[in-house]
BALOBA-1460 file (C-alpha; in Angstrom, 3 decimals):
// residues 317
<rec num="1" residu="m" x="60.717" y="117.947" z="-170.145"/>
<rec num="2" residu="d" x="60.484" y="118.369" z="-166.351"/>
<rec num="3" residu="i" x="58.455" y="120.792" z="-164.236"/>
<rec num="4" residu="r" x="61.257" y="123.366" z="-164.170"/>
<rec num="5" residu="d" x="61.564" y="123.311" z="-167.965"/>
<rec num="6" residu="d" x="57.821" y="123.782" z="-168.400"/>
<rec num="7" residu="r" x="57.772" y="126.710" z="-165.979"/>
<rec num="8" residu="e" x="60.545" y="128.271" z="-168.060"/>
<rec num="9" residu="v" x="58.389" y="127.870" z="-171.184"/>
<rec num="10" residu="v" x="55.526" y="129.717" z="-169.480"/>
<rec num="11" residu="e" x="57.916" y="132.370" z="-168.186"/>
<rec num="12" residu="h" x="59.388" y="132.896" z="-171.664"/>
<rec num="13" residu="l" x="55.919" y="133.403" z="-173.180"/>
<rec num="14" residu="i" x="54.941" y="135.836" z="-170.420"/>
<rec num="15" residu="a" x="58.213" y="137.789" z="-170.709"/>
<rec num="16" residu="g" x="57.578" y="138.348" z="-174.410"/>
<rec num="17" residu="e" x="53.992" y="139.385" z="-173.807"/>
<rec num="18" residu="l" x="54.999" y="141.962" z="-171.205"/>
<rec num="19" residu="e" x="57.213" y="143.687" z="-173.785"/>
<rec num="20" residu="q" x="54.445" y="144.173" z="-176.377"/>
<rec num="21" residu="q" x="53.942" y="147.650" z="-177.824"/>
<rec num="22" residu="i" x="51.104" y="149.634" z="-176.275"/>
<rec num="23" residu="l" x="49.114" y="152.718" z="-177.252"/>
<rec num="24" residu="a" x="51.012" y="156.009" z="-177.127"/>
<rec num="25" residu="s" x="48.227" y="157.376" z="-174.933"/>
<rec num="26" residu="a" x="48.725" y="154.474" z="-172.497"/>
<rec num="27" residu="s" x="52.457" y="155.210" z="-172.279"/>
<rec num="28" residu="a" x="51.727" y="158.891" z="-171.622"/>
<rec num="29" residu="a" x="49.097" y="158.059" z="-169.004"/>
<rec num="30" residu="a" x="51.456" y="155.615" z="-167.262"/>
<rec num="31" residu="s" x="54.189" y="158.265" z="-167.098"/>
<rec num="32" residu="d" x="51.700" y="160.749" z="-165.665"/>
<rec num="33" residu="i" x="50.572" y="158.234" z="-163.030"/>
<rec num="34" residu="a" x="54.179" y="157.408" z="-162.103"/>
<rec num="35" residu="d" x="54.975" y="161.121" z="-161.724"/>
<rec num="36" residu="g" x="51.924" y="161.535" z="-159.510"/>
<rec num="37" residu="h" x="53.000" y="158.869" z="-157.026"/>
<rec num="38" residu="g" x="56.749" y="159.452" z="-156.932"/>
<rec num="39" residu="d" x="59.732" y="157.153" z="-156.617"/>
<rec num="40" residu="t" x="57.833" y="154.467" z="-154.705"/>
<rec num="41" residu="v" x="56.395" y="153.275" z="-158.050"/>
<rec num="42" residu="a" x="58.195" y="150.094" z="-159.128"/>
<rec num="43" residu="a" x="56.144" y="149.181" z="-162.192"/>
<rec num="44" residu="i" x="52.888" y="149.853" z="-164.010"/>
<rec num="45" residu="l" x="50.971" y="147.114" z="-165.811"/>
<rec num="46" residu="f" x="48.551" y="147.936" z="-168.623"/>
<rec num="47" residu="y" x="45.671" y="145.500" z="-169.087"/>
<rec num="48" residu="g" x="42.005" y="145.271" z="-170.010"/>
<rec num="49" residu="s" x="39.964" y="145.926" z="-173.131"/>
<rec num="50" residu="c" x="42.225" y="148.666" z="-174.549"/>
<rec num="51" residu="l" x="45.378" y="146.514" z="-174.453"/>
<rec num="52" residu="q" x="44.772" y="144.931" z="-177.834"/>
<rec num="53" residu="q" x="42.918" y="147.780" z="-179.515"/>
<rec num="54" residu="s" x="44.247" y="150.476" z="-181.809"/>
<rec num="55" residu="t" x="42.415" y="153.330" z="-180.071"/>
<rec num="56" residu="d" x="41.285" y="154.411" z="-176.627"/>
<rec num="57" residu="e" x="38.549" y="156.673" z="-178.015"/>
<rec num="58" residu="d" x="35.656" y="156.921" z="-175.559"/>
<rec num="59" residu="k" x="37.288" y="154.368" z="-173.243"/>
<rec num="60" residu="v" x="39.072" y="154.232" z="-169.904"/>
<rec num="61" residu="l" x="42.592" y="152.809" z="-169.754"/>
<rec num="62" residu="d" x="43.192" y="150.214" z="-167.016"/>
<rec num="63" residu="f" x="46.443" y="149.990" z="-165.064"/>
<rec num="64" residu="y" x="47.910" y="148.248" z="-162.029"/>
<rec num="65" residu="v" x="50.487" y="150.363" z="-160.207"/>
<rec num="66" residu="l" x="52.923" y="148.301" z="-158.130"/>
<rec num="67" residu="v" x="54.716" y="150.181" z="-155.376"/>
<rec num="68" residu="d" x="57.317" y="149.719" z="-152.639"/>
<rec num="69" residu="s" x="55.281" y="151.549" z="-149.991"/>
<rec num="70" residu="c" x="51.484" y="151.762" z="-149.933"/>
<rec num="71" residu="s" x="51.611" y="154.612" z="-147.409"/>
<rec num="72" residu="k" x="53.828" y="156.729" z="-149.671"/>
<rec num="73" residu="a" x="51.872" y="155.865" z="-152.802"/>
<rec num="74" residu="n" x="48.529" y="156.754" z="-151.216"/>
<rec num="75" residu="g" x="49.841" y="159.810" z="-149.373"/>
<rec num="76" residu="s" x="48.427" y="158.612" z="-146.064"/>
<rec num="77" residu="r" x="49.269" y="156.002" z="-143.461"/>
<rec num="78" residu="i" x="45.577" y="155.146" z="-143.030"/>
<rec num="79" residu="l" x="44.985" y="154.751" z="-146.774"/>
<rec num="80" residu="g" x="48.186" y="152.738" z="-146.975"/>
<rec num="81" residu="m" x="46.985" y="150.441" z="-144.204"/>
<rec num="82" residu="l" x="43.637" y="149.920" z="-145.960"/>
<rec num="83" residu="n" x="45.547" y="149.244" z="-149.178"/>
<rec num="84" residu="v" x="47.479" y="146.441" z="-147.478"/>
<rec num="85" residu="m" x="44.456" y="145.013" z="-145.638"/>
<rec num="86" residu="i" x="42.008" y="145.023" z="-148.582"/>
<rec num="87" residu="p" x="43.993" y="145.544" z="-151.776"/>
<rec num="88" residu="p" x="43.928" y="147.325" z="-154.096"/>
<rec num="89" residu="n" x="43.125" y="151.036" z="-153.704"/>
<rec num="90" residu="v" x="41.609" y="152.455" z="-156.895"/>
<rec num="91" residu="y" x="42.083" y="155.887" z="-158.475"/>
<rec num="92" residu="y" x="40.765" y="157.753" z="-161.497"/>
<rec num="93" residu="r" x="42.965" y="160.229" z="-163.361"/>
<rec num="94" residu="e" x="42.589" y="162.408" z="-166.449"/>
<rec num="95" residu="l" x="45.361" y="163.674" z="-168.699"/>
<rec num="96" residu="e" x="45.006" y="166.280" z="-171.439"/>
<rec num="97" residu="l" x="46.978" y="165.091" z="-174.461"/>
<rec num="98" residu="d" x="46.923" y="166.586" z="-177.967"/>
<rec num="99" residu="g" x="43.620" y="168.338" z="-177.372"/>
<rec num="100" residu="r" x="41.751" y="165.389" z="-175.917"/>
<rec num="101" residu="t" x="41.208" y="163.807" z="-172.516"/>
<rec num="102" residu="i" x="42.898" y="160.497" z="-171.692"/>
<rec num="103" residu="r" x="41.016" y="158.744" z="-168.882"/>
<rec num="104" residu="s" x="42.648" y="156.155" z="-166.665"/>
<rec num="105" residu="k" x="41.440" y="153.958" z="-163.837"/>
<rec num="106" residu="y" x="44.251" y="152.369" z="-161.901"/>
<rec num="107" residu="a" x="44.731" y="150.131" z="-158.908"/>
<rec num="108" residu="v" x="47.571" y="150.557" z="-156.412"/>
<rec num="109" residu="m" x="49.125" y="147.553" z="-154.686"/>
<rec num="110" residu="s" x="52.476" y="146.738" z="-153.100"/>
<rec num="111" residu="i" x="54.794" y="144.755" z="-155.343"/>
<rec num="112" residu="s" x="55.389" y="142.244" z="-152.537"/>
<rec num="113" residu="g" x="51.631" y="141.813" z="-152.049"/>
<rec num="114" residu="f" x="51.228" y="141.365" z="-155.802"/>
<rec num="115" residu="a" x="53.755" y="138.527" z="-155.862"/>
<rec num="116" residu="n" x="52.202" y="136.818" z="-152.825"/>
<rec num="117" residu="a" x="48.665" y="137.076" z="-154.258"/>
<rec num="118" residu="m" x="49.576" y="134.784" z="-157.163"/>
<rec num="119" residu="d" x="50.477" y="131.806" z="-154.992"/>
<rec num="120" residu="r" x="48.319" y="128.663" z="-154.993"/>
<rec num="121" residu="s" x="47.953" y="128.963" z="-151.236"/>
<rec num="122" residu="r" x="45.782" y="132.074" z="-151.755"/>
<rec num="123" residu="l" x="42.084" y="131.207" z="-151.738"/>
<rec num="124" residu="n" x="40.859" y="134.382" z="-153.441"/>
<rec num="125" residu="p" x="41.215" y="134.149" z="-157.245"/>
<rec num="126" residu="s" x="40.780" y="137.817" z="-158.181"/>
<rec num="127" residu="f" x="44.495" y="138.549" z="-158.662"/>
<rec num="128" residu="w" x="45.770" y="135.338" z="-160.217"/>
<rec num="129" residu="a" x="42.725" y="135.088" z="-162.496"/>
<rec num="130" residu="r" x="43.167" y="138.704" z="-163.604"/>
<rec num="131" residu="f" x="46.861" y="138.257" z="-164.404"/>
<rec num="132" residu="a" x="46.494" y="134.875" z="-166.054"/>
<rec num="133" residu="q" x="45.087" y="137.112" z="-168.801"/>
<rec num="134" residu="p" x="47.207" y="139.289" z="-171.125"/>
<rec num="135" residu="c" x="48.930" y="142.418" z="-169.822"/>
<rec num="136" residu="a" x="51.911" y="144.588" z="-170.734"/>
<rec num="137" residu="l" x="54.518" y="146.593" z="-168.863"/>
<rec num="138" residu="a" x="53.821" y="150.286" z="-169.383"/>
<rec num="139" residu="y" x="56.602" y="151.263" z="-166.968"/>
<rec num="140" residu="c" x="59.267" y="149.289" z="-165.142"/>
<rec num="141" residu="r" x="61.939" y="150.715" z="-162.860"/>
<rec num="142" residu="d" x="64.701" y="148.165" z="-163.482"/>
<rec num="143" residu="q" x="65.544" y="144.636" z="-164.566"/>
<rec num="144" residu="e" x="65.187" y="143.217" z="-161.058"/>
<rec num="145" residu="t" x="61.602" y="144.490" z="-160.891"/>
<rec num="146" residu="r" x="60.915" y="143.129" z="-164.371"/>
<rec num="147" residu="t" x="62.057" y="139.689" z="-163.228"/>
<rec num="148" residu="v" x="59.824" y="139.782" z="-160.134"/>
<rec num="149" residu="i" x="56.786" y="140.709" z="-162.230"/>
<rec num="150" residu="t" x="57.502" y="138.109" z="-164.912"/>
<rec num="151" residu="k" x="57.802" y="135.359" z="-162.304"/>
<rec num="152" residu="s" x="54.681" y="136.587" z="-160.484"/>
<rec num="153" residu="i" x="52.549" y="136.506" z="-163.632"/>
<rec num="154" residu="t" x="54.008" y="133.128" z="-164.572"/>
<rec num="155" residu="q" x="52.831" y="131.893" z="-161.178"/>
<rec num="156" residu="a" x="49.385" y="133.411" z="-161.815"/>
<rec num="157" residu="v" x="49.029" y="131.249" z="-164.943"/>
<rec num="158" residu="v" x="50.287" y="128.125" z="-163.146"/>
<rec num="159" residu="t" x="47.958" y="128.751" z="-160.199"/>
<rec num="160" residu="f" x="44.976" y="129.289" z="-162.502"/>
<rec num="161" residu="v" x="45.298" y="125.996" z="-164.381"/>
<rec num="162" residu="g" x="46.367" y="124.204" z="-161.211"/>
<rec num="163" residu="e" x="43.192" y="125.228" z="-159.389"/>
<rec num="164" residu="v" x="40.803" y="124.701" z="-162.329"/>
<rec num="165" residu="m" x="42.017" y="121.399" z="-163.813"/>
<rec num="166" residu="p" x="41.227" y="119.245" z="-160.722"/>
<rec num="167" residu="t" x="37.526" y="120.193" z="-160.956"/>
<rec num="168" residu="f" x="37.121" y="118.231" z="-164.215"/>
<rec num="169" residu="s" x="36.091" y="114.591" z="-164.143"/>
<rec num="170" residu="w" x="36.647" y="113.703" z="-167.802"/>
<rec num="171" residu="h" x="37.998" y="114.991" z="-171.118"/>
<rec num="172" residu="v" x="39.211" y="118.588" z="-171.139"/>
<rec num="173" residu="t" x="40.083" y="120.931" z="-173.997"/>
<rec num="174" residu="s" x="41.926" y="124.214" z="-173.779"/>
<rec num="175" residu="e" x="38.653" y="126.060" z="-174.338"/>
<rec num="176" residu="t" x="36.747" y="124.226" z="-171.608"/>
<rec num="177" residu="l" x="39.568" y="124.661" z="-169.087"/>
<rec num="178" residu="w" x="40.101" y="128.393" z="-169.553"/>
<rec num="179" residu="s" x="36.425" y="129.235" z="-170.087"/>
<rec num="180" residu="k" x="35.332" y="127.335" z="-166.987"/>
<rec num="181" residu="g" x="38.098" y="128.924" z="-164.940"/>
<rec num="182" residu="f" x="37.119" y="132.457" z="-165.903"/>
<rec num="183" residu="r" x="33.447" y="131.627" z="-165.381"/>
<rec num="184" residu="m" x="34.136" y="130.408" z="-161.851"/>
<rec num="185" residu="t" x="36.302" y="133.403" z="-160.993"/>
<rec num="186" residu="y" x="33.623" y="135.815" z="-162.233"/>
<rec num="187" residu="k" x="31.096" y="134.009" z="-160.038"/>
<rec num="188" residu="a" x="33.438" y="134.554" z="-157.090"/>
<rec num="189" residu="e" x="33.052" y="138.341" z="-157.438"/>
<rec num="190" residu="l" x="30.200" y="140.837" z="-157.565"/>
<rec num="191" residu="r" x="29.943" y="141.211" z="-161.342"/>
<rec num="192" residu="a" x="27.230" y="142.521" z="-163.646"/>
<rec num="193" residu="e" x="28.485" y="140.525" z="-166.644"/>
<rec num="194" residu="n" x="27.162" y="137.117" z="-167.638"/>
<rec num="195" residu="s" x="29.872" y="134.793" z="-166.287"/>
<rec num="196" residu="e" x="29.227" y="132.022" z="-168.838"/>
<rec num="197" residu="q" x="29.432" y="134.360" z="-171.814"/>
<rec num="198" residu="r" x="32.360" y="136.350" z="-170.450"/>
<rec num="199" residu="g" x="34.406" y="133.234" z="-169.730"/>
<rec num="200" residu="r" x="34.176" y="132.136" z="-173.361"/>
<rec num="201" residu="q" x="34.888" y="135.647" z="-174.652"/>
<rec num="202" residu="i" x="38.134" y="135.954" z="-172.695"/>
<rec num="203" residu="y" x="39.354" y="132.654" z="-174.116"/>
<rec num="204" residu="q" x="38.253" y="133.341" z="-177.699"/>
<rec num="205" residu="q" x="39.870" y="136.792" z="-177.796"/>
<rec num="206" residu="n" x="43.292" y="135.254" z="-177.072"/>
<rec num="207" residu="q" x="42.816" y="131.625" z="-178.075"/>
<rec num="208" residu="s" x="46.302" y="130.946" z="-179.450"/>
<rec num="209" residu="r" x="47.889" y="132.489" z="-176.380"/>
<rec num="210" residu="f" x="45.871" y="130.388" z="-173.928"/>
<rec num="211" residu="d" x="46.387" y="127.238" z="-176.009"/>
<rec num="212" residu="a" x="50.169" y="127.739" z="-175.954"/>
<rec num="213" residu="l" x="50.226" y="128.225" z="-172.180"/>
<rec num="214" residu="m" x="47.957" y="125.363" z="-171.133"/>
<rec num="215" residu="l" x="50.155" y="122.243" z="-171.324"/>
<rec num="216" residu="p" x="53.394" y="123.718" z="-169.927"/>
<rec num="217" residu="a" x="51.430" y="125.453" z="-167.161"/>
<rec num="218" residu="l" x="49.656" y="122.213" z="-166.207"/>
<rec num="219" residu="t" x="52.976" y="120.366" z="-166.038"/>
<rec num="220" residu="a" x="54.494" y="123.195" z="-163.990"/>
<rec num="221" residu="a" x="51.535" y="122.851" z="-161.618"/>
<rec num="222" residu="g" x="52.292" y="119.140" z="-161.211"/>
<rec num="223" residu="l" x="49.170" y="118.104" z="-163.119"/>
<rec num="224" residu="a" x="50.510" y="116.750" z="-166.400"/>
<rec num="225" residu="p" x="47.457" y="115.088" z="-167.982"/>
<rec num="226" residu="r" x="47.159" y="112.073" z="-170.233"/>
<rec num="227" residu="i" x="46.239" y="112.940" z="-173.816"/>
<rec num="228" residu="g" x="43.696" y="110.997" z="-175.846"/>
<rec num="229" residu="g" x="41.818" y="111.874" z="-179.010"/>
<rec num="230" residu="g" x="43.103" y="115.445" z="-178.980"/>
<rec num="231" residu="r" x="41.698" y="115.972" z="-175.486"/>
<rec num="232" residu="l" x="43.258" y="116.009" z="-172.057"/>
<rec num="233" residu="i" x="42.306" y="113.322" z="-169.574"/>
<rec num="234" residu="p" x="42.646" y="114.530" z="-165.955"/>
<rec num="235" residu="t" x="44.647" y="112.360" z="-163.570"/>
<rec num="236" residu="t" x="42.974" y="113.806" z="-160.461"/>
<rec num="237" residu="t" x="41.560" y="111.251" z="-158.015"/>
<rec num="238" residu="p" x="37.841" y="111.434" z="-157.075"/>
<rec num="239" residu="v" x="38.707" y="112.584" z="-153.541"/>
<rec num="240" residu="k" x="40.930" y="115.412" z="-154.795"/>
<rec num="241" residu="r" x="38.250" y="116.357" z="-157.321"/>
<rec num="242" residu="r" x="35.638" y="116.723" z="-154.591"/>
<rec num="243" residu="m" x="38.075" y="118.781" z="-152.530"/>
<rec num="244" residu="a" x="38.831" y="121.027" z="-155.521"/>
<rec num="245" residu="r" x="35.141" y="121.653" z="-156.160"/>
<rec num="246" residu="l" x="34.521" y="122.363" z="-152.471"/>
<rec num="247" residu="k" x="37.406" y="124.835" z="-152.542"/>
<rec num="248" residu="w" x="35.706" y="126.725" z="-155.387"/>
<rec num="249" residu="k" x="32.473" y="126.920" z="-153.400"/>
<rec num="250" residu="l" x="34.440" y="128.465" z="-150.539"/>
<rec num="251" residu="r" x="36.110" y="130.837" z="-153.026"/>
<rec num="252" residu="t" x="32.709" y="132.020" z="-154.225"/>
<rec num="253" residu="l" x="31.517" y="132.806" z="-150.697"/>
<rec num="254" residu="q" x="34.769" y="134.459" z="-149.662"/>
<rec num="255" residu="g" x="35.138" y="136.297" z="-152.965"/>
<rec num="256" residu="k" x="31.700" y="137.896" z="-152.877"/>
<rec num="257" residu="a" x="32.231" y="139.022" z="-149.281"/>
<rec num="258" residu="l" x="35.615" y="140.493" z="-150.198"/>
<rec num="259" residu="s" x="34.143" y="142.225" z="-153.268"/>
<rec num="260" residu="f" x="31.527" y="143.832" z="-151.031"/>
<rec num="261" residu="l" x="34.225" y="145.061" z="-148.621"/>
<rec num="262" residu="r" x="36.157" y="146.512" z="-151.566"/>
<rec num="263" residu="l" x="33.062" y="148.386" z="-152.722"/>
<rec num="264" residu="i" x="32.544" y="149.862" z="-149.251"/>
<rec num="265" residu="k" x="36.216" y="150.799" z="-148.981"/>
<rec num="266" residu="g" x="36.157" y="152.257" z="-152.483"/>
<rec num="267" residu="a" x="33.451" y="154.733" z="-151.485"/>
<rec num="268" residu="f" x="36.048" y="156.361" z="-149.235"/>
<rec num="269" residu="t" x="39.344" y="155.637" z="-151.001"/>
<rec num="270" residu="f" x="38.528" y="155.779" z="-154.748"/>
<rec num="271" residu="t" x="39.964" y="159.208" z="-155.505"/>
<rec num="272" residu="g" x="38.228" y="160.676" z="-158.541"/>
<rec num="273" residu="a" x="35.311" y="158.250" z="-158.253"/>
<rec num="274" residu="v" x="32.646" y="160.907" z="-158.823"/>
<rec num="275" residu="d" x="34.319" y="162.228" z="-161.991"/>
<rec num="276" residu="y" x="34.653" y="158.663" z="-163.247"/>
<rec num="277" residu="l" x="30.994" y="157.999" z="-162.454"/>
<rec num="278" residu="a" x="29.907" y="161.174" z="-164.261"/>
<rec num="279" residu="w" x="31.837" y="160.112" z="-167.354"/>
<rec num="280" residu="k" x="30.321" y="156.610" z="-167.251"/>
<rec num="281" residu="i" x="26.812" y="158.029" z="-166.865"/>
<rec num="282" residu="g" x="27.312" y="160.351" z="-169.823"/>
<rec num="283" residu="r" x="28.735" y="157.570" z="-171.976"/>
<rec num="284" residu="h" x="26.000" y="155.039" z="-171.297"/>
<rec num="285" residu="s" x="22.939" y="157.272" z="-170.865"/>
<rec num="286" residu="g" x="23.752" y="160.297" z="-173.027"/>
<rec num="287" residu="v" x="22.970" y="162.556" z="-170.054"/>
<rec num="288" residu="s" x="25.727" y="165.053" z="-169.263"/>
<rec num="289" residu="v" x="26.111" y="165.868" z="-165.564"/>
<rec num="290" residu="n" x="28.356" y="168.536" z="-164.083"/>
<rec num="291" residu="v" x="30.267" y="167.505" z="-160.962"/>
<rec num="292" residu="k" x="30.214" y="170.060" z="-158.153"/>
<rec num="293" residu="p" x="33.091" y="170.538" z="-155.665"/>
<rec num="294" residu="w" x="31.027" y="169.218" z="-152.736"/>
<rec num="295" residu="q" x="30.292" y="166.008" z="-154.671"/>
<rec num="296" residu="r" x="34.025" y="165.405" z="-155.065"/>
<rec num="297" residu="r" x="34.592" y="166.078" z="-151.379"/>
<rec num="298" residu="f" x="31.810" y="163.776" z="-150.151"/>
<rec num="299" residu="q" x="32.059" y="160.988" z="-152.715"/>
<rec num="300" residu="l" x="29.473" y="158.584" z="-151.310"/>
<rec num="301" residu="i" x="26.706" y="161.209" z="-151.118"/>
<rec num="302" residu="g" x="27.966" y="162.836" z="-154.309"/>
<rec num="303" residu="g" x="27.711" y="159.570" z="-156.214"/>
<rec num="304" residu="i" x="24.150" y="158.996" z="-155.031"/>
<rec num="305" residu="s" x="23.190" y="162.533" z="-156.037"/>
<rec num="306" residu="l" x="24.577" y="161.960" z="-159.551"/>
<rec num="307" residu="f" x="22.363" y="158.904" z="-159.932"/>
<rec num="308" residu="v" x="19.340" y="160.915" z="-158.792"/>
<rec num="309" residu="q" x="20.148" y="163.749" z="-161.235"/>
<rec num="310" residu="t" x="20.482" y="161.276" z="-164.075"/>
<rec num="311" residu="w" x="17.236" y="159.514" z="-163.182"/>
<rec num="312" residu="l" x="15.312" y="162.807" z="-163.027"/>
<rec num="313" residu="r" x="16.630" y="163.705" z="-166.476"/>
<rec num="314" residu="g" x="15.539" y="160.387" z="-167.969"/>
<rec num="315" residu="g" x="18.961" y="158.805" z="-168.150"/>
<rec num="316" residu="f" x="17.799" y="155.432" z="-166.815"/>
<rec num="317" residu="r" x="15.227" y="153.398" z="-168.704"/>
């Protein structure tokens, strides 16, 4: 089986995964989001913790909205420019459905930028590491768009294993490859989670899926390993191994700086951020806070004031 055949195996697995059935609430939320941004929406991907659960009760649904024009999708040339320069722009939206509130957090990005972000030439891992994980199509405009997304996510998987495998010096298993990769990508962002623990969790939650993807993805990346004793033996030379590890050190520095810039940008572009923050505070602290109009208008100051209110009411321990 050659590299092209192995890429087709990965693509076939991804295509099937994208068609999986999702929560009715996620379908409704995706339709609402698409209506809110108009005909520039090409596709909406559903991902995250709710993807494989039977309920969204007391949770926020996570989506990626892929668009033709960032300016049209964001309703502003300036916001569109920021979206292109430091993707993605993030929004929070609520939908009343059958007497309850469906909460969604979604990221907006151009479909062309999405495809480019998966390439191995891209130093930052945040996009290809995110979409090497399971996701589903909640909305897709047409077959051409579906093909672009399937190939983009296939490339995300190939890039992931292609950038992680060369860092190993000896025997590798599917678990060590995927877990280490997710651990390193978490370390390349500003994250509160324990990267070691989270890396293993991501693998264990979808073990059969990651196991099925590993070998064809490695071959598609041009890194077909030798196999011995049920383990993979890397064929990377010592020089290339040192270069791969150095590249990950650079990723960590660049990734943390980029995460910080996204946080700063988000204070001004994350529409609905204060409502989302109020919901999170109530969920985790049990303290209910009412959002005032001025807090929505001035999100940065409004967010700080919500933290102060919560602290004064004993919400933080």
